[in-house]
N, C-alpha and C positions, 0 to 999 in steps of 0.2 A: 370357739367353734367346736365344742366337745359334742360327742355323739352319745345319746342315751339309747341303748338297745332295748327294744321291746320284748326280745326273747333271747334265749341262750345261744342262738345260731350266729350271732354277730360278735365275734371275739377276735382279738389280735393285738399286736403291738402297735402303738401309735408312733409313726415314724417322723412326724413333723413337730415333735416336742422341742422346746427351746434349747435344751441341753444337747441336741443333735446338730446344732448349727455353729459350733465352735466360737461362741461368744457373740454371734449375730442373732438378730431377730427377724422374723418374717414381717413384712409390712405390705399391705395391699394399698395401691394408689390408683385412684380413678379420676379422670378429667370429665366432669359433667358436660353434657350437651355436645360431645364430640364422638360421633358414631364411627369414625375411622378406627377407633379402639373399642372393640366389642365388650370388653370386660376390664376390671382393674388389673393392673400389673402386680405380680407378687415378686418382691425383691427381698434379698437378705441384706440387712444393714447392721453395722455395729451399734450396740446400745449406747455407746458414747458419742455418736454422731450428733452434731447440733442440727436444729431445725433449719438454720441458715444454710448449712451445707446441703441438706436435703432439697431445699427450695431453689438454691442457685446452681447446684452442680448435678445432683442426681435426677431430679424431675425433668430438667431440660434435656438430659441425655435420653430420657425415655420418650418424651413427646415432641422434640424439636423437628421431627419429620413432618409434622402436621403444618399446613400452610398458615394456620392461625397463630402458631407459636411465636413468630417474630413480632406479633402485636401484643403479646402478653406483658403486662406490667405486674411484676411480682408483688408490689406494694398494694395493688388493687384486688388481688385474689381473695375470694371468699373461701375460707377453709371449713371443713366439716370433719369431725372425728365421729365415725360411724354415722349416725343420722343427726347429730347435734352440731350446730355452728360453734366454732371455737376460734379463739385468737391465740395463735402460737406465740411463744416467746422465742424469738429467733436465735438468741445467744445461749439458749438452754438446750440440753440434750433431748433426744426423742423421748427417753424415759421420763425426764422432768416435765415434758409436755403431755404426759399421760398416754404415750404410745407404747404399749406393751407388745409382747409377742402375738402376732397375727392380728394386730390392730388394722383398722380400715381408715384411710385418709381419702377424702374426696375434696376436690376443689372446683370452684366455678370461676370463670373469667367473665365478668360483666361485659356485655356487648359482643361477645364472641360466641356464636352458636353453631359452630361447625362449618363444613364446606358449603358455601352458598346458602347458609342459614338452614342447613338440613335438620336442625333440631328446633327450629322456631315454628 
């Protein structure tokens, strides 16, 4: 997410560089088809975190307020890294799964399309 300035008027220190997060990385996480959340959440996570921890502890902490969450089966989630479908290796770290600083993770839960099908 770097910025390319078209003129000299846009200068300044980049504050969200990885080294400013004390060993953590920013990760953007979005749940497709669920309009209760207007945009992906941005969280700081340790680079050594496994994908299993992200999927079973972190993501539920973010999205469990949604009425659909109790119907989510983590084993059926469709995962996307940016715009490409990918199959995470759950016992590997986020870095080993290709999730670098400011990476975007999106996930879709088949059959769940928001409150009263608001996204269908």
